[in-house]
Short mmCIF file of the C-alpha atoms (twelve columns), coordinates in Angstrom:
data_MODEL
# 
_entry.id   MODEL 
# 
loop_
_atom_site.group_PDB 
_atom_site.id 
_atom_site.type_symbol 
_atom_site.label_atom_id 
_atom_site.label_alt_id 
_atom_site.label_comp_id 
_atom_site.label_asym_id 
_atom_site.label_seq_id 
_atom_site.Cartn_x 
_atom_site.Cartn_y 
_atom_site.Cartn_z 
_atom_site.pdbx_PDB_model_num 
ATOM 1   C CA . MET A 1   -5.400  3.103   -10.558 1 
ATOM 2   C CA . THR A 2   -7.352  6.202   -11.533 1 
ATOM 3   C CA . ASP A 3   -10.467 4.056   -12.061 1 
ATOM 4   C CA . TYR A 4   -10.133 2.309   -8.712  1 
ATOM 5   C CA . SER A 5   -12.855 3.416   -6.320  1 
ATOM 6   C CA . ILE A 6   -12.934 2.594   -2.617  1 
ATOM 7   C CA . LYS A 7   -16.487 2.445   -1.336  1 
ATOM 8   C CA . ILE A 8   -16.550 2.427   2.448   1 
ATOM 9   C CA . PRO A 9   -19.549 3.392   4.576   1 
ATOM 10  C CA . LEU A 10  -19.141 6.967   5.761   1 
ATOM 11  C CA . PHE A 11  -20.624 6.301   9.167   1 
ATOM 12  C CA . GLU A 12  -19.582 9.835   10.054  1 
ATOM 13  C CA . GLY A 13  -21.622 12.620  8.490   1 
ATOM 14  C CA . PRO A 14  -20.875 16.310  7.902   1 
ATOM 15  C CA . LEU A 15  -21.726 17.252  11.491  1 
ATOM 16  C CA . ASP A 16  -19.116 14.736  12.683  1 
ATOM 17  C CA . LEU A 17  -16.549 16.369  10.432  1 
ATOM 18  C CA . LEU A 18  -17.422 19.851  11.705  1 
ATOM 19  C CA . LEU A 19  -17.216 18.721  15.337  1 
ATOM 20  C CA . HIS A 20  -13.888 17.080  14.545  1 
ATOM 21  C CA . LEU A 21  -12.524 20.344  13.106  1 
ATOM 22  C CA . ILE A 22  -13.867 22.391  16.022  1 
ATOM 23  C CA . ARG A 23  -12.290 20.005  18.520  1 
ATOM 24  C CA . LYS A 24  -8.983  19.857  16.639  1 
ATOM 25  C CA . ASP A 25  -8.721  23.672  16.374  1 
ATOM 26  C CA . GLU A 26  -9.941  24.119  19.971  1 
ATOM 27  C CA . VAL A 27  -12.435 26.803  18.982  1 
ATOM 28  C CA . ASP A 28  -15.611 27.843  20.774  1 
ATOM 29  C CA . ILE A 29  -18.595 26.026  19.304  1 
ATOM 30  C CA . TYR A 30  -20.703 29.128  20.043  1 
ATOM 31  C CA . ASP A 31  -18.303 31.365  18.096  1 
ATOM 32  C CA . ILE A 32  -17.211 29.286  15.111  1 
ATOM 33  C CA . PRO A 33  -14.649 30.964  12.808  1 
ATOM 34  C CA . VAL A 34  -16.651 29.950  9.743   1 
ATOM 35  C CA . ALA A 35  -14.113 31.066  7.119   1 
ATOM 36  C CA . ARG A 36  -11.320 28.944  8.640   1 
ATOM 37  C CA . ILE A 37  -13.517 25.924  9.377   1 
ATOM 38  C CA . ALA A 38  -15.086 26.072  5.901   1 
ATOM 39  C CA . GLU A 39  -11.640 26.088  4.295   1 
ATOM 40  C CA . GLN A 40  -10.544 23.049  6.291   1 
ATOM 41  C CA . TYR A 41  -13.859 21.307  5.596   1 
ATOM 42  C CA . LEU A 42  -13.357 21.716  1.841   1 
ATOM 43  C CA . GLU A 43  -9.794  20.385  2.159   1 
ATOM 44  C CA . TYR A 44  -11.218 17.152  3.581   1 
ATOM 45  C CA . ILE A 45  -13.811 16.907  0.820   1 
ATOM 46  C CA . ASP A 46  -11.114 17.448  -1.818  1 
ATOM 47  C CA . LEU A 47  -8.904  14.827  -0.186  1 
ATOM 48  C CA . MET A 48  -11.722 12.277  -0.134  1 
ATOM 49  C CA . LYS A 49  -12.411 12.962  -3.815  1 
ATOM 50  C CA . GLU A 50  -8.720  12.646  -4.692  1 
ATOM 51  C CA . LEU A 51  -8.717  9.263   -2.978  1 
ATOM 52  C CA . ASN A 52  -11.840 8.234   -4.918  1 
ATOM 53  C CA . LEU A 53  -13.746 7.877   -1.658  1 
ATOM 54  C CA . GLU A 54  -17.483 8.014   -2.109  1 
ATOM 55  C CA . VAL A 55  -18.606 11.400  -0.789  1 
ATOM 56  C CA . ALA A 56  -22.251 11.450  0.260   1 
ATOM 57  C CA . GLY A 57  -24.444 14.289  -0.967  1 
ATOM 58  C CA . GLU A 58  -25.008 15.542  2.573   1 
ATOM 59  C CA . PHE A 59  -21.320 16.524  2.764   1 
ATOM 60  C CA . LEU A 60  -21.721 18.691  -0.329  1 
ATOM 61  C CA . VAL A 61  -24.914 20.248  1.048   1 
ATOM 62  C CA . MET A 62  -23.027 21.207  4.210   1 
ATOM 63  C CA . ALA A 63  -20.228 22.704  2.095   1 
ATOM 64  C CA . ALA A 64  -22.822 24.923  0.371   1 
ATOM 65  C CA . THR A 65  -24.312 25.864  3.755   1 
ATOM 66  C CA . LEU A 66  -20.908 26.912  5.081   1 
ATOM 67  C CA . ALA A 67  -20.274 28.972  1.959   1 
ATOM 68  C CA . GLN A 68  -23.621 30.715  2.400   1 
ATOM 69  C CA . ILE A 69  -22.953 31.473  6.082   1 
ATOM 70  C CA . LYS A 70  -19.479 32.749  5.209   1 
ATOM 71  C CA . SER A 71  -20.952 35.096  2.585   1 
ATOM 72  C CA . ARG A 72  -23.596 36.425  4.970   1 
ATOM 73  C CA . MET A 73  -20.986 37.120  7.621   1 
ATOM 74  C CA . LEU A 74  -19.004 39.251  5.178   1 
ATOM 75  C CA . LEU A 75  -21.975 41.591  4.800   1 
ATOM 76  C CA . PRO A 76  -22.603 44.397  7.316   1 
ATOM 77  C CA . PRO A 77  -25.225 43.419  9.923   1 
ATOM 78  C CA . ALA A 78  -28.728 44.335  8.793   1 
ATOM 79  C CA . GLU A 79  -31.506 45.540  11.038  1 
ATOM 80  C CA . GLY A 80  -34.806 43.710  11.001  1 
ATOM 81  C CA . GLU A 81  -38.264 44.982  11.837  1 
ATOM 82  C CA . GLY A 82  -38.415 47.139  14.967  1 
ATOM 83  C CA . GLY A 83  -34.716 47.986  14.691  1 
ATOM 84  C CA . GLU A 84  -33.623 44.563  15.918  1 
ATOM 85  C CA . GLU A 85  -30.332 43.205  14.595  1 
ATOM 86  C CA . GLU A 86  -30.383 40.220  12.285  1 
ATOM 87  C CA . VAL A 87  -29.852 36.822  13.921  1 
ATOM 88  C CA . ASP A 88  -26.278 35.521  13.774  1 
ATOM 89  C CA . PRO A 89  -25.984 33.562  10.480  1 
ATOM 90  C CA . ARG A 90  -24.259 30.773  12.411  1 
ATOM 91  C CA . ALA A 91  -27.075 30.358  14.963  1 
ATOM 92  C CA . GLN A 92  -28.960 27.555  13.230  1 
ATOM 93  C CA . LEU A 93  -25.785 25.587  12.493  1 
ATOM 94  C CA . VAL A 94  -24.550 26.003  16.081  1 
ATOM 95  C CA . GLU A 95  -27.902 24.731  17.378  1 
ATOM 96  C CA . ARG A 96  -27.681 21.664  15.133  1 
ATOM 97  C CA . LEU A 97  -24.111 20.974  16.236  1 
ATOM 98  C CA . ILE A 98  -24.934 21.255  19.937  1 
ATOM 99  C CA . GLU A 99  -27.952 18.951  19.628  1 
ATOM 100 C CA . TYR A 100 -25.971 16.435  17.614  1 
ATOM 101 C CA . LYS A 101 -23.064 16.597  20.082  1 
ATOM 102 C CA . LYS A 102 -25.435 15.853  22.978  1 
ATOM 103 C CA . PHE A 103 -26.933 12.917  21.087  1 
ATOM 104 C CA . LYS A 104 -23.514 11.538  20.188  1 
ATOM 105 C CA . GLU A 105 -22.167 11.856  23.736  1 
ATOM 106 C CA . ALA A 106 -25.276 10.151  25.131  1 
ATOM 107 C CA . ALA A 107 -24.834 7.270   22.677  1 
ATOM 108 C CA . GLU A 108 -21.163 6.923   23.630  1 
ATOM 109 C CA . GLU A 109 -22.010 6.912   27.332  1 
ATOM 110 C CA . LEU A 110 -24.582 4.154   26.835  1 
ATOM 111 C CA . GLY A 111 -22.030 2.172   24.875  1 
ATOM 112 C CA . ALA A 112 -19.450 2.610   27.642  1 
ATOM 113 C CA . ARG A 113 -21.924 1.383   30.259  1 
ATOM 114 C CA . GLU A 114 -22.687 -1.677  28.167  1 
ATOM 115 C CA . ASN A 115 -18.988 -2.508  27.952  1 
ATOM 116 C CA . LEU A 116 -18.584 -1.990  31.702  1 
ATOM 117 C CA . TRP A 117 -21.316 -4.470  32.582  1 
ATOM 118 C CA . ARG A 118 -20.126 -6.939  29.967  1 
ATOM 119 C CA . ASP A 119 -16.699 -7.169  31.575  1 
ATOM 120 C CA . VAL A 120 -16.490 -5.661  35.052  1 
ATOM 121 C CA . PHE A 121 -12.813 -6.404  35.578  1 
ATOM 122 C CA . VAL A 122 -11.220 -4.051  33.081  1 
ATOM 123 C CA . ARG A 123 -7.475  -3.750  32.700  1 
ATOM 124 C CA . SER A 124 -5.959  -0.381  31.868  1 
ATOM 125 C CA . ALA A 125 -5.178  0.443   28.264  1 
ATOM 126 C CA . LYS A 126 -1.448  0.282   28.977  1 
ATOM 127 C CA . GLY A 127 -1.698  -3.065  30.732  1 
ATOM 128 C CA . ALA A 128 -3.913  -4.541  28.065  1 
ATOM 129 C CA . TRP A 129 -1.279  -3.830  25.430  1 
ATOM 130 C CA . GLU A 130 2.042   -4.242  27.236  1 
ATOM 131 C CA . ASP A 131 1.523   -7.367  29.300  1 
ATOM 132 C CA . GLY A 132 1.487   -9.587  26.230  1 
ATOM 133 C CA . GLY A 133 -2.157  -10.514 26.680  1 
ATOM 134 C CA . GLU A 134 -4.972  -10.161 24.218  1 
ATOM 135 C CA . LEU A 135 -5.973  -6.588  23.401  1 
ATOM 136 C CA . GLN A 136 -9.123  -5.689  25.318  1 
ATOM 137 C CA . GLU A 137 -12.025 -3.840  23.674  1 
ATOM 138 C CA . GLU A 138 -12.106 -1.486  26.670  1 
ATOM 139 C CA . ALA A 139 -8.556  -0.374  25.822  1 
ATOM 140 C CA . LEU A 140 -9.609  1.095   22.495  1 
ATOM 141 C CA . PHE A 141 -10.554 4.702   21.861  1 
ATOM 142 C CA . ASN A 142 -13.213 5.399   19.294  1 
ATOM 143 C CA . PHE A 143 -11.986 7.258   16.254  1 
ATOM 144 C CA . GLY A 144 -13.180 7.277   12.705  1 
ATOM 145 C CA . LEU A 145 -12.401 8.059   9.132   1 
ATOM 146 C CA . MET A 146 -11.778 11.756  9.797   1 
ATOM 147 C CA . ASP A 147 -9.066  10.946  12.342  1 
ATOM 148 C CA . LEU A 148 -7.525  8.499   9.899   1 
ATOM 149 C CA . LEU A 149 -7.542  11.156  7.169   1 
ATOM 150 C CA . ASP A 150 -5.828  13.520  9.630   1 
ATOM 151 C CA . ALA A 151 -3.002  11.035  10.088  1 
ATOM 152 C CA . PHE A 152 -2.830  10.418  6.350   1 
ATOM 153 C CA . LYS A 153 -2.572  14.146  5.595   1 
ATOM 154 C CA . LYS A 154 0.492   14.360  7.856   1 
ATOM 155 C CA . VAL A 155 2.167   11.451  6.057   1 
ATOM 156 C CA . LEU A 156 1.299   12.963  2.682   1 
ATOM 157 C CA . ALA A 157 2.647   16.380  3.700   1 
ATOM 158 C CA . ASN A 158 6.086   14.853  4.208   1 
ATOM 159 C CA . ALA A 159 6.071   13.118  0.828   1 
ATOM 160 C CA . PRO A 160 8.028   14.433  -2.164  1 
ATOM 161 C CA . ALA A 161 6.124   16.866  -4.368  1 
ATOM 162 C CA . GLY A 162 4.101   15.244  -7.128  1 
ATOM 163 C CA . LYS A 163 0.638   14.491  -8.349  1 
ATOM 164 C CA . PHE A 164 -1.639  12.078  -6.513  1 
ATOM 165 C CA . HIS A 165 -2.251  9.791   -9.433  1 
ATOM 166 C CA . ASP A 166 1.228   9.154   -10.800 1 
ATOM 167 C CA . VAL A 167 0.412   5.625   -9.764  1 
ATOM 168 C CA . GLY A 168 -0.286  3.897   -13.050 1 
ATOM 169 C CA . SER A 169 3.180   4.616   -14.392 1 
ATOM 170 C CA . GLU A 170 4.696   3.050   -11.292 1 
ATOM 171 C CA . GLY A 171 2.848   -0.216  -11.861 1 
ATOM 172 C CA . ILE A 172 1.471   -0.297  -8.317  1 
ATOM 173 C CA . SER A 173 -1.393  -2.725  -7.748  1 
ATOM 174 C CA . ILE A 174 -3.918  -2.241  -4.928  1 
ATOM 175 C CA . THR A 175 -4.243  -6.020  -4.645  1 
ATOM 176 C CA . ASP A 176 -0.477  -6.465  -4.417  1 
ATOM 177 C CA . ARG A 177 -0.237  -3.759  -1.757  1 
ATOM 178 C CA . ILE A 178 -3.023  -5.424  0.257   1 
ATOM 179 C CA . ASN A 179 -1.079  -8.697  0.188   1 
ATOM 180 C CA . GLN A 180 2.109   -6.853  1.173   1 
ATOM 181 C CA . ILE A 181 0.384   -5.269  4.189   1 
ATOM 182 C CA . LEU A 182 -0.995  -8.617  5.343   1 
ATOM 183 C CA . GLU A 183 2.440   -10.183 4.896   1 
ATOM 184 C CA . ARG A 184 4.064   -7.427  6.974   1 
ATOM 185 C CA . LEU A 185 1.484   -7.943  9.716   1 
ATOM 186 C CA . SER A 186 2.151   -11.670 9.850   1 
ATOM 187 C CA . GLY A 187 3.928   -12.483 13.072  1 
ATOM 188 C CA . LEU A 188 3.569   -8.937  14.436  1 
ATOM 189 C CA . ASP A 189 1.318   -7.844  17.266  1 
ATOM 190 C CA . SER A 190 0.697   -4.610  15.389  1 
ATOM 191 C CA . LEU A 191 2.196   -2.023  13.055  1 
ATOM 192 C CA . THR A 192 2.088   1.738   13.533  1 
ATOM 193 C CA . PHE A 193 0.220   3.812   10.967  1 
ATOM 194 C CA . ASP A 194 3.369   5.773   10.082  1 
ATOM 195 C CA . GLY A 195 5.365   2.549   9.845   1 
ATOM 196 C CA . LEU A 196 2.926   1.289   7.234   1 
ATOM 197 C CA . PHE A 197 4.337   3.800   4.735   1 
ATOM 198 C CA . GLU A 198 8.016   2.971   5.234   1 
ATOM 199 C CA . GLY A 199 9.527   2.379   1.804   1 
ATOM 200 C CA . ASP A 200 6.920   4.475   -0.008  1 
ATOM 201 C CA . ARG A 201 8.946   7.133   -1.826  1 
ATOM 202 C CA . THR A 202 6.267   8.875   -3.898  1 
ATOM 203 C CA . LYS A 203 2.811   10.296  -3.296  1 
ATOM 204 C CA . GLY A 204 1.441   7.677   -5.634  1 
ATOM 205 C CA . GLN A 205 2.840   4.857   -3.516  1 
ATOM 206 C CA . ILE A 206 1.558   6.485   -0.315  1 
ATOM 207 C CA . VAL A 207 -1.934  6.853   -1.765  1 
ATOM 208 C CA . VAL A 208 -2.050  3.216   -2.878  1 
ATOM 209 C CA . THR A 209 -0.938  2.042   0.569   1 
ATOM 210 C CA . PHE A 210 -3.653  4.116   2.209   1 
ATOM 211 C CA . LEU A 211 -6.326  2.853   -0.206  1 
ATOM 212 C CA . ALA A 212 -5.189  -0.708  0.445   1 
ATOM 213 C CA . LEU A 213 -5.541  -0.099  4.194   1 
ATOM 214 C CA . LEU A 214 -9.062  1.291   3.730   1 
ATOM 215 C CA . GLU A 215 -10.017 -1.748  1.666   1 
ATOM 216 C CA . LEU A 216 -8.651  -4.077  4.351   1 
ATOM 217 C CA . ALA A 217 -10.634 -2.169  6.972   1 
ATOM 218 C CA . ARG A 218 -13.775 -2.372  4.847   1 
ATOM 219 C CA . LEU A 219 -13.295 -6.139  4.512   1 
ATOM 220 C CA . ARG A 220 -12.650 -6.297  8.288   1 
ATOM 221 C CA . ALA A 221 -9.344  -8.031  7.628   1 
ATOM 222 C CA . VAL A 222 -7.504  -5.581  9.907   1 
ATOM 223 C CA . ARG A 223 -8.276  -3.569  13.015  1 
ATOM 224 C CA . ILE A 224 -7.198  0.064   13.329  1 
ATOM 225 C CA . PHE A 225 -7.049  1.376   16.869  1 
ATOM 226 C CA . GLN A 226 -5.528  3.633   19.512  1 
ATOM 227 C CA . THR A 227 -4.824  2.666   23.131  1 
ATOM 228 C CA . GLU A 228 -4.835  6.271   24.280  1 
ATOM 229 C CA . GLN A 229 -6.726  9.277   23.006  1 
ATOM 230 C CA . TYR A 230 -4.798  11.139  20.282  1 
ATOM 231 C CA . GLY A 231 -2.111  8.489   20.633  1 
ATOM 232 C CA . ILE A 232 -0.284  6.386   18.056  1 
ATOM 233 C CA . ILE A 233 -2.570  4.694   15.537  1 
ATOM 234 C CA . ARG A 234 -1.864  0.993   15.204  1 
ATOM 235 C CA . ILE A 235 -2.951  -1.677  12.745  1 
ATOM 236 C CA . MET A 236 -3.266  -5.367  13.495  1 
ATOM 237 C CA . LYS A 237 -4.767  -8.370  11.761  1 
ATOM 238 C CA . ALA A 238 -8.413  -8.907  12.664  1 
ATOM 239 C CA . VAL A 239 -7.670  -12.597 13.181  1 
ATOM 240 C CA . ALA A 240 -4.366  -13.552 14.780  1 
ATOM 241 C CA . ASP A 241 -2.046  -15.876 12.900  1 
ATOM 242 C CA . GLY A 242 -2.701  -19.496 13.786  1 
ATOM 243 C CA . THR A 243 -6.285  -18.818 14.914  1 
ATOM 244 C CA . PRO A 244 -8.535  -21.553 13.570  1 
# 
């Protein structure tokens, strides 16, 4: 298990992670509490490493940048030439975040318009899920790996104390767990993210289940979605049972 490495494309970069943390903590993007955000950022990096997720170099560069900004903010403000105060150490990062946020929101708006014209008659998210019909793309809310790691951290926090990689001694196989997940999904419309870990009694078992889910997502064998923002995360087979 310790040699097992999940390689999934980190379509979200370090700026996505920072925006995620800023949104989650409901802090002002123009007045980022760097020490707190940097600490949380490093927690995510550590978690990804513990899970053997491939962490791109740009994430580590951002970690160093945050550490540098944090150090500069601990120093008393220095005066530049002409008695002017030094520029806020966060200014450049804030500018990058704002520009990236604008770009991301514009891309999402274009994507929403494309979906609207593709299917003008859109059912509500609730109706698309509860009326027994096929789940509509318009009912899904975009969320990514960071949101999934958020949910995983909550599950892990409720697990019994223990090391992450006590897995080998338990004889847990990633392949077996993948097959178990697919078997559980057979005949079900969907399974909640929390429900996926029912029966897992150790951190090792929880980690293997999560890695198996990531592998299934990478192989596009399952779909992971929400029907309302910040709502329950659900998992369903990418191809319904009986579909030719």
